N, C-alpha and C positions, 0 to 999 in steps of 0.2 A: 417508883413508878416509871421514871424515865428509862430505866434499863429494859423495860418490857416493850417500849414503843417500837424499836427496830424489829424485834421478833414478831410483833403484831403485823407489821408490813410484810415480813417474810412469809408469814402464814397466809396473808391475803394473796401473795404471789402464788403460793401453793394451791390455794382454793381456786384461783383463776385458772391455774394449770389443769386442775382436775376437771373443771367444767369444759375446758378446751379439749381434753382427751375424749370426753363423751361426745362433744360436737364433731370432732374429727372422725371418730369411729362411726358416726351415723351420717356421714357425708355433708354435714353442715360446716363446710370448710371456711366460709366467710365468718361465721360466728366463732369458729375455733381461732381464726386469726385475731379477731377482736379481743378475745379473752387472753390470748398470748401477749398481745400488746399491752393489755391492762396489767397482766402479771409482771411484765418487764418494767412497767411504770412503777409498780409497787417495789420491785427489786431495786430500782434506783434509789428510792427513798428509804429503804431499810439501811443501806449503807450511808446515805446522807445523814440520817438521824443518829446512827451509831457513832459517826465521826463528830457530829455536832454536840452530842451529849457525852462524848468520850466514854462510851460503854461498850466498845468493841471487845469481844471475847471469843473463846473457843466454841461455846455453844452457838452463838450467832453465826459463826463461820461455817460450822457443820450444817446447821439448819438451812442456811442460805444455799449451800450446794445441793442439799436434798430437794429444796423447792425448785431450784434451777433445773435439776435433773428431770423433773416432770414438765415444767413449762417450756424449757429450752432444749430438752433432750427427747422425752417420750413423744410429745405432740409433733415436733417436726418430722420425726420418723414415721408417724402414722400419716401425716399429710403427704409425705413423699410416697409412701406405700399407696395411698389412694390415687395420687396423680399418675404413678406408674401403672396402676391397675387399669385405668381408663386409656392411657396411652398405648398399652399393648393391645387393647381391643379396638382402638381407633375411634372410641367414643368418649365424650366428655360429659361430666356431671351436669354442666349447665345446659346441655342439649337433651338430656333425658327427662322424660315425664314421670311415669310411674316406675320405670325400670331404673333401679339403682345398682351401684357397683357391688359385686359380690365375688369373692375369690372363687367360690364354688363354680361360678359360670365359666371360669377360665381353666379348670383342671384338665379339660380334654385337649388343651393346646400345648404345644411344646414350650411355650414361653411362660407358663403359669407361675414359675418360680421367680421371675424377674422382679415383680413388685416388692418381694421380701428384701431386695437389695437396699430399698429405702431405709430399712431399719438399721443399716450400718451407721446412719447418722446418730441414732440413739446410743449405740455402742461407743462411738467416737466421743460423744458428749460425756458419757459416763467416765471414760478414761481421762478426758481432759479435766473434768471437775475434781476427780480424785487426785490427779497430779497437781492441780492448782492448790489444793489444800496443804500440800507438803512442800511446795516450791516457794522458797523464801525470796526468790528474785522478783516475784510479781506483786510488789507492794505499790509502786507508783506507775507501773506500766504492765503490759501483758506480753507473755511469750506464747505465740499462737493466737488464732482468732477466738475471741470470747464466745461462749455458747449463745448468749443472748443476741449477739451480732449475727451469727449464722442463722439463728432462729428467725430473726427479722427478715433475713434474705428469703428463707423458705416460706414464711407466712405471706410474703408479698406476691408469691406466684399465683395463688388462686385469685387474689385481688386484681392482678393484671388480666387474667383470663375473663373475669367478670366485668371489670370497669374500664379497661383500657381499650382504645380504638387503634392502637399501634399493632398492625397485623404481623409485622416482623417479629416482635416479641411474643405475640400470641402463638404463632406457628412454632417459634423456637421452644416454647414451653410445652408444646404438644408432641415434641420429638422425644421418644424414649431414650435415645442415645444421649441427648442433651441432659435429660433428667439423671441418667446414670452418671454422666460426667460431673454434674453438679454435686451429686452425692459423694462421689469418690474424692473430688478436689476439696470440697468443703470439709469432709471428715479428716483429710490430711492436714488442711490448714489449721484446724482446731488444735492439732497436736504437733505442729511443726515448730522448729526452733527459730521462729521469726519474731523479733521484737516489734510490738505494735504499741503506739502511744495510747495513753488513757485520757479520757475527757475530764478527769479530776483536775481542778484548778487549785494550785497552792496560792496563787494570786491572779489578778485579772489584768496584769500589765501585758502589753503587746510583746515586749521582749521576753523570749523564752516560751511564749505561747503562740507563736506565729502559725505553726502547722494546725493547731487546734482551731484557731479563728478562721483560717482559710477553709478548713473542712466544714465548719459550721455554716459559714457564708455560702459555700458551694452547695451544701445540702439544702438550704433554704431556697436558693435560686432554682435548683433542679426540681424540687418538690413543686414549686410554682409553675415551672414550664412543662414538666413531664408527668406530674402527678404520680400515679401508682408505679409507673415504670422507674421513677427516680429512686424508689426504695432499695432495690437490689444494687443499683448503680452507686448509691452512697456507700454501701458496704465494700464494693470493689474499689471505690475511691479511697476509702479508709485504709485498705491494704496497700494500695499504690503509694499514698502519701507516707505511710509508715516506712515502706521500703526506701523511698527517696530520702526521708529524714535520716534513716540509718546510714545510707551511703554518704550523705553530707556530714554526718557526725564522725564517720570514720576518716573522711578527708581532713576535717578540722583537727582530729586527734593525731 
């Protein structure tokens, strides 16, 4: 019975991702974000229980990647598509009443193809997940930005537009060039040869886990002070701390 528990959580991740796809495709971006976060929550616990019960296997590994492909690959691509769709038109879903985003509405304009660039995220996520399954270096750390981490970054954007009062970030996320830049940079980082630390703890001592504890503490503080704006900033902090740790490790070596 124990060996099926991790797979059950993986399937719950996939189920959440499928609901998020429907929500994202129908402009319910806040609900889509909620179900993606729920899916990532389940994704964390499938690995946790697999290690706890010592039932890690090839089936679970492949199933986990397939679920992540939906939750952290397909959904972020659709979300970015929707955000670019409105950015090119200069209108935002939260300002529209009965008028909803439709690609057909944009076909007469020269920039109608731009929103499809958001789907590069899905392609990059698929490549990363496939590569992750055959890369034996990523057992205790990551090479490149994990798909759930970048998915969290993308999912935070509609939350900022709805709930944040920080006009700088709101205007930033309404700029089509910024959205294209996030798409391209994030897609690159998912497949870049950049070592990033994992939040898996072999033990809970300070020594050897300094970067992890600093990251977790900074995340809590930022969430308290900045609320939704803190979500993408924590992902950026995660990347920066990993780069700093890599440089310090090289100097010590």
